[in-house]
Wavefront OBJ file of the C-alpha trace (Angstrom):
o trace
v 82.158 50.609 32.888
v 79.635 51.538 31.240
v 76.012 52.179 32.439
v 74.533 49.337 33.943
v 71.580 50.612 30.533
v 73.751 48.261 29.241
v 74.371 45.209 31.480
v 70.353 45.133 31.758
v 68.298 44.739 28.659
v 64.275 44.364 28.027
v 64.076 42.406 25.360
v 62.132 38.817 24.588
v 64.788 35.937 24.095
v 65.601 33.491 23.483
v 69.889 34.940 23.384
v 71.142 38.083 24.164
v 74.231 37.102 21.751
v 72.141 35.606 19.246
v 69.105 37.114 19.030
v 69.749 41.376 19.809
v 72.791 41.583 19.258
v 72.583 40.441 15.409
v 69.687 42.649 15.499
v 71.532 45.437 16.475
v 74.387 45.033 14.074
v 72.123 44.330 10.986
v 69.764 47.693 12.630
v 73.596 49.407 12.566
v 74.396 48.779 9.805
v 71.309 49.075 6.904
v 71.278 52.421 9.055
v 75.356 53.117 7.928
v 74.975 52.119 4.257
v 71.473 52.970 3.736
v 72.152 53.828 -0.695
v 72.225 50.131 -0.701
v 70.081 48.187 -2.918
v 71.296 44.403 -2.352
v 73.172 42.966 1.031
v 74.812 40.356 2.492
v 75.024 38.249 5.626
v 77.718 35.788 6.610
v 76.727 34.310 10.608
v 80.370 32.675 11.431
v 80.912 30.984 14.800
v 78.598 30.040 17.237
v 75.964 32.290 15.115
v 76.143 30.106 12.076
v 76.178 26.422 14.920
v 73.086 27.731 17.038
v 71.752 30.651 15.175
v 69.225 28.512 13.467
v 68.750 27.127 17.301
v 68.463 31.175 18.433
v 66.290 32.584 16.063
v 69.499 34.142 14.597
v 68.555 33.871 11.340
v 65.083 35.264 11.890
v 66.626 38.035 13.853
v 68.404 40.020 11.147
v 66.037 39.706 8.577
v 63.175 41.258 10.215
v 65.356 44.186 10.729
v 66.526 43.420 6.357
v 62.369 42.920 5.300
v 61.360 44.219 2.502
v 65.503 44.013 1.107
v 67.506 42.182 -1.274
v 69.170 39.946 0.914
v 71.347 37.106 1.219
v 71.775 35.355 4.451
v 75.041 32.277 4.910
v 75.997 29.535 7.644
v 79.046 29.955 7.326
v 81.788 27.594 9.006
v 81.733 27.223 12.931
v 85.366 27.330 13.947
v 86.764 29.852 15.514
v 90.060 30.328 15.115
v 90.530 33.033 12.684
v 87.959 34.926 13.795
v 87.981 37.967 16.115
v 84.920 36.706 18.157
v 83.719 33.428 18.609
v 79.704 35.312 17.885
v 81.590 37.254 14.600
v 78.881 38.129 11.555
v 80.311 40.397 8.043
v 78.176 42.510 6.575
v 78.254 43.521 2.883
v 76.378 46.413 1.415
v 75.964 46.270 -2.314
v 75.493 48.726 -5.383
v 74.696 47.825 -9.044
v 76.087 44.590 -8.299
v 79.476 46.555 -6.502
v 80.078 45.908 -3.677
v 80.275 49.618 -1.525
v 81.181 48.095 2.093
v 82.116 45.466 3.854
v 81.930 45.230 7.988
v 82.648 41.884 10.477
v 80.901 42.811 13.671
v 81.195 40.802 16.594
v 77.855 39.648 18.919
v 80.226 39.876 22.114
v 77.760 39.327 24.251
v 74.867 40.431 26.259
v 73.517 42.186 23.231
v 76.313 44.558 22.861
v 78.457 45.097 19.408
v 81.764 45.851 18.685
v 82.471 46.354 15.414
v 85.354 45.462 13.869
v 87.920 49.288 13.348
v 85.920 50.325 15.062
v 85.004 52.423 18.693
v 81.832 50.854 20.662
v 78.645 52.239 19.868
v 77.591 52.978 23.631
v 78.338 56.038 25.258
v 81.631 56.755 27.154
v 82.098 54.392 30.860
v 80.587 55.721 33.286
v 82.539 53.971 36.030
v 85.963 54.773 36.769
v 87.262 52.601 38.836
v 87.080 48.613 37.214
v 87.633 45.937 39.818
v 86.231 45.144 42.486
v 88.905 46.037 45.140
v 88.861 49.053 43.826
v 85.779 50.246 44.608
v 85.875 47.921 47.856
v 88.473 50.501 48.991
v 86.471 53.627 47.618
v 83.485 52.184 49.235
v 85.717 51.181 53.136
v 87.484 55.151 52.893
v 84.446 56.965 51.861
v 81.650 54.982 53.880
v 79.630 54.066 51.309
v 77.718 51.184 50.506
v 78.320 49.754 46.846
v 74.731 50.847 45.619
v 75.798 54.425 47.029
v 79.028 53.950 44.693
v 76.329 53.294 42.134
v 74.198 55.883 42.473
v 77.191 58.684 42.943
v 78.967 57.088 38.566
v 75.033 56.860 38.208
v 73.572 59.539 38.512
v 69.731 58.998 40.999
v 67.961 58.710 37.285
v 69.635 54.623 37.536
v 66.673 54.400 40.335
v 63.857 55.144 38.158
v 65.501 52.986 35.438
v 66.424 49.674 37.636
v 62.273 50.220 38.667
v 61.552 49.571 35.262
v 64.238 45.885 35.710
v 62.363 45.081 38.016
v 58.704 45.647 37.047
v 60.059 43.610 33.772
v 61.098 40.946 36.063
v 58.541 40.949 37.895
v 55.763 40.372 34.510
v 58.343 37.912 33.124
v 57.715 35.315 36.098
v 54.164 36.162 36.485
v 53.401 35.621 32.718
v 56.071 32.575 32.969
v 53.540 31.321 36.243
v 50.769 32.254 34.491
v 51.474 29.569 30.470
v 52.209 26.479 29.874
v 52.472 23.982 27.061
v 55.366 22.807 24.910
v 57.997 25.276 23.570
v 58.992 25.319 20.224
v 62.275 24.057 18.507
v 61.125 19.981 17.777
v 62.721 18.846 21.054
v 59.169 18.890 23.261
v 59.707 20.682 26.722
v 56.997 21.286 28.505
v 56.415 24.667 31.206
v 57.144 22.966 34.038
v 57.003 26.683 36.235
v 53.192 25.786 36.895
v 53.493 23.016 37.771
v 56.279 23.239 40.125
v 54.598 26.480 42.697
v 51.682 24.414 42.522
v 53.230 21.445 44.397
v 53.105 22.246 47.436
v 52.469 20.097 50.202
v 50.748 20.063 54.060
v 53.686 18.499 55.572
v 56.081 20.901 53.153
v 58.866 21.475 54.615
v 60.359 25.246 55.123
v 63.576 24.243 52.845
v 61.391 22.421 50.444
v 59.036 24.928 49.944
v 62.221 27.252 49.433
v 64.024 24.981 47.111
v 60.560 25.013 44.701
v 59.448 28.235 44.796
v 62.638 29.737 43.916
v 63.001 26.875 40.663
v 59.406 27.701 39.800
v 60.122 31.409 39.560
v 63.513 30.317 37.945
v 62.165 27.456 35.821
v 59.149 30.673 34.373
v 61.655 33.273 33.614
v 63.540 30.922 31.136
v 60.628 29.446 30.108
v 59.571 33.246 28.936
v 63.211 33.522 27.313
v 63.283 30.170 25.749
v 59.860 31.112 24.125
v 60.404 34.322 23.312
v 58.761 37.012 25.688
v 59.914 39.533 27.119
v 62.612 39.439 29.994
v 65.404 40.907 31.695
v 69.174 40.277 30.828
v 71.461 39.834 34.051
v 73.254 39.228 32.276
v 72.432 37.359 29.585
v 69.042 36.133 27.929
v 70.466 32.707 28.345
v 70.547 33.822 32.315
v 68.744 35.900 32.801
v 66.115 33.687 35.547
v 68.539 33.475 38.618
v 68.252 37.288 40.193
v 65.287 37.995 39.285
v 64.331 34.382 41.503
v 65.366 34.805 44.333
v 64.906 38.358 44.776
v 60.946 37.276 44.006
v 61.241 34.509 46.869
v 62.696 37.084 48.962
v 60.601 40.228 48.243
v 57.881 37.978 49.222
v 58.682 36.253 52.081
v 60.732 39.012 53.931
v 58.668 42.288 52.709
v 61.454 43.768 51.132
v 60.587 47.087 49.628
v 61.294 47.399 45.672
v 63.154 50.346 46.616
v 65.637 47.255 48.512
v 65.187 45.489 45.479
v 67.000 48.040 42.693
v 69.926 48.570 45.509
v 69.806 45.158 46.294
v 69.444 45.014 41.373
v 72.427 48.096 41.114
v 74.678 45.510 43.385
v 73.867 42.914 40.834
v 74.103 44.848 38.126
v 78.511 46.161 39.875
v 79.347 42.714 39.944
v 77.839 41.703 37.052
v 79.478 45.410 34.631
v 82.806 43.781 36.081
v 83.151 40.313 34.843
v 81.997 42.232 31.423
v 84.851 44.442 31.854
v 87.452 41.872 32.845
v 86.011 39.015 31.490
v 83.481 38.508 29.140
v 79.220 37.242 29.553
v 79.251 35.833 26.758
v 79.290 31.900 26.361
v 80.033 31.357 23.141
v 82.948 33.012 24.023
v 84.110 31.488 27.358
v 81.668 28.880 28.100
v 78.300 29.184 30.374
v 80.743 29.604 33.880
v 79.864 32.513 31.221
v 76.825 33.369 31.874
v 75.102 31.840 34.498
v 78.891 31.237 36.678
v 78.174 35.433 36.500
v 73.863 35.480 37.331
v 75.377 33.314 39.829
v 77.609 35.851 41.716
v 75.259 38.759 40.376
v 72.582 36.847 42.632
v 75.162 35.786 45.493
v 75.676 39.874 45.951
v 72.352 41.243 45.188
v 71.501 38.500 47.842
v 73.802 40.647 50.429
v 72.942 43.325 49.415
v 68.586 42.991 50.900
v 70.695 41.600 53.871
v 72.272 44.236 54.962
v 76.000 42.180 54.495
v 79.619 43.905 54.127
v 80.960 45.256 51.656
v 83.779 41.745 52.441
v 80.531 39.544 52.367
v 79.431 40.936 49.568
v 82.583 39.633 47.625
v 83.023 35.932 49.334
v 79.075 35.194 48.528
v 79.831 36.603 44.256
v 83.344 35.046 44.226
v 82.207 31.454 45.884
v 78.884 31.575 43.583
v 81.544 32.070 40.350
v 84.492 29.772 41.408
v 82.077 26.497 41.644
v 81.312 27.517 38.402
v 84.561 27.181 36.795
v 84.596 25.428 33.105
v 80.209 24.866 32.949
v 80.010 24.268 29.922
v 77.896 25.601 27.299
v 76.802 22.148 25.091
v 72.815 23.971 24.520
v 70.858 20.178 22.571
v 69.534 21.288 18.909
v 71.184 24.721 19.288
v 67.972 25.362 21.695
v 68.114 27.740 24.895
v 66.279 24.989 27.253
v 68.251 22.015 27.407
v 70.142 22.261 29.811
v 69.405 26.460 30.328
v 65.761 26.196 31.624
v 67.500 23.817 34.895
v 70.991 25.652 35.040
v 68.925 29.115 36.484
v 66.529 27.271 38.584
v 69.979 24.922 39.778
v 71.993 28.281 40.308
v 69.225 30.364 41.364
v 70.061 27.567 44.696
v 73.350 27.978 45.062
v 73.635 31.949 44.857
v 71.316 30.909 48.440
v 74.021 29.506 48.796
v 76.183 31.554 48.388
v 75.277 34.520 51.241
v 74.582 31.487 54.094
v 78.165 30.868 53.525
v 79.251 34.391 53.732
v 77.420 35.123 56.556
v 79.307 32.721 58.249
v 83.067 32.008 56.911
v 84.961 35.726 54.554
v 87.214 36.798 57.166
v 88.120 32.998 56.372
v 88.302 33.131 52.654
v 91.617 33.131 50.338
v 90.160 34.175 46.842
v 89.251 37.495 45.785
v 86.215 38.145 42.981
v 89.243 40.151 40.936
v 91.398 36.691 40.933
v 87.897 33.968 40.282
v 86.720 37.022 37.088
v 90.234 36.094 35.764
v 90.271 32.072 36.032
v 86.648 32.082 35.130
v 88.005 34.233 31.658
v 91.193 31.963 31.087
v 89.204 28.883 31.240
v 86.837 29.377 29.678
v 89.035 30.581 26.580
v 90.880 27.235 26.599
v 87.725 24.917 26.754
v 87.143 23.691 23.429
v 84.877 26.042 21.210
v 82.530 22.658 20.954
v 81.635 23.505 24.412
v 81.529 26.596 24.017
v 78.067 27.555 22.218
v 78.456 25.319 19.268
v 76.141 22.276 19.609
v 79.144 19.920 18.463
v 80.179 18.178 22.048
v 78.233 17.562 25.836
v 74.470 17.178 26.381
v 74.021 18.684 22.609
v 76.404 16.393 21.042
v 75.412 12.968 23.070
v 71.454 13.503 23.870
v 69.589 11.629 21.221
v 66.090 13.057 21.025
v 62.701 12.235 18.909
v 62.867 12.228 15.572
v 67.281 12.195 15.344
l 1 2 3 4 5 6 7 8 9 10 11 12 13 14 15 16 17 18 19 20 21 22 23 24 25 26 27 28 29 30 31 32 33 34 35 36 37 38 39 40 41 42 43 44 45 46 47 48 49 50 51 52 53 54 55 56 57 58 59 60 61 62 63 64 65 66 67 68 69 70 71 72 73 74 75 76 77 78 79 80 81 82 83 84 85 86 87 88 89 90 91 92 93 94 95 96 97 98 99 100 101 102 103 104 105 106 107 108 109 110 111 112 113 114 115 116 117 118 119 120 121 122 123 124 125 126 127 128 129 130 131 132 133 134 135 136 137 138 139 140 141 142 143 144 145 146 147 148 149 150 151 152 153 154 155 156 157 158 159 160 161 162 163 164 165 166 167 168 169 170 171 172 173 174 175 176 177 178 179 180 181 182 183 184 185 186 187 188 189 190 191 192 193 194 195 196 197 198 199 200 201 202 203 204 205 206 207 208 209 210 211 212 213 214 215 216 217 218 219 220 221 222 223 224 225 226 227 228 229 230 231 232 233 234 235 236 237 238 239 240 241 242 243 244 245 246 247 248 249 250 251 252 253 254 255 256 257 258 259 260 261 262 263 264 265 266 267 268 269 270 271 272 273 274 275 276 277 278 279 280 281 282 283 284 285 286 287 288 289 290 291 292 293 294 295 296 297 298 299 300 301 302 303 304 305 306 307 308 309 310 311 312 313 314 315 316 317 318 319 320 321 322 323 324 325 326 327 328 329 330 331 332 333 334 335 336 337 338 339 340 341 342 343 344 345 346 347 348 349 350 351 352 353 354 355 356 357 358 359 360 361 362 363 364 365 366 367 368 369 370 371 372 373 374 375 376 377 378 379 380 381 382 383 384 385 386 387 388 389 390 391 392 393 394 395 396 397 398 399 400 401 402 403
C-alpha cells in the first residue's frame, strides 16, 4: 500500500476524482509532451456526465492556459472504458498526432496512465489486509498507529499535523461563511446556522448531533465552494473525519498528537479500502466514498478512546456494512445534494459505530476485509446511472427552480 500522504491530500474542492485527478493528469501530459503545439482532451464516463458540475473542464483548461487545446465531453457510457473516470489526451505537432494516452482518475486524486507504471511512489506497507495487519500488531504487542509509524517513518507525524491543521481550518472557515453556493441549485450554507442554534434545555445528545453536523456541513460546504479541504478519502466525503475528531477534541480535550494517531489509524483503514476495493464514486457508488469515510472516522474514534484492535475493526466494519449499496447521484453533477447532508449523517453514524464497538465487538461475525470485498462487488453491480453520472436517482427526479 502507498503512503498515507497519497490518501490525505490538502487541496481545493469540489472533487478529488473530477478536479484533482484531471489536474494531475493534465500536468503530467503537458510536461511529458512539451514539444506539442496543440492538444485535444476527451472526457468519458462520469467525467463527461458530471464534469461541468465538478469543474473538470476548468481544472484541465487552467493547466493548458495559453495553449491551443480542444476539450470534448464524450460519452457517459462506461462499458468499453478501462475505468469509469477516463480521459484521452492527444498531442499534435505541425498538424500531426505525436502522442495519445488514456489516463484514469481512480479516486482520491490518484491517476493511472494506461499501459504505464503508477506515477506515485512505491508501496511502503508490506501487508494488504486488516487481518494481516491485526495479526502482526497482536504478535508484536503494538497498536495500529505504531504499525503506521513503523512503515512510514517518524516523518509521517509532521505531515499528519499539517493535515489536522488544514482540517480544522476548513471547519472554522466553513462556520464563518454564509451565502448561497454556486451552481444554480440555490443551496444555502447552513453550518453557521446549525452551530448557533443552541437552546437552554438542549440535551447532551442533541447538542452532540447539532455540533457534529455543523462541523460536517462546514467542511462539506467549503468543499462545494472550492475551498481548501483534505481528502478523507475523497473531496466528496471530506467532512466526516474532521467533524467527529474536532467535536471529540473540543469535548474531551484530546491533544493534537492524540488526533494524529487517530488520523493514522483512520488513514490505514482508508488505505485498505483504496488498495483492495475502490474509493471512487464513479466506480462503486457513494458507498466507496462516504462509506469509506465513515469507516475511517469510526476507526479513528476508537483509537482516540484507546480501544483494542478487535473493537477498531468492528467499528470500521459496521460503519461500512450499513452503507452497502449507497448510490452516487449528485443533482446537476454538483457536490451539494445529497453530498453535504450525507457527510453529516455519516459522521453521526461513525459515533454510533464507536458506541457499538464498545459493547459488541466480541460478537461480530463479519470481518472488515469481508465487508470491503463485498462493497467492491456491490459497487460493480450497480447500474452506471447510480455511479456519479447524474443519470439516475435524485439527479434524475429532483426538479429544481428553473428546470
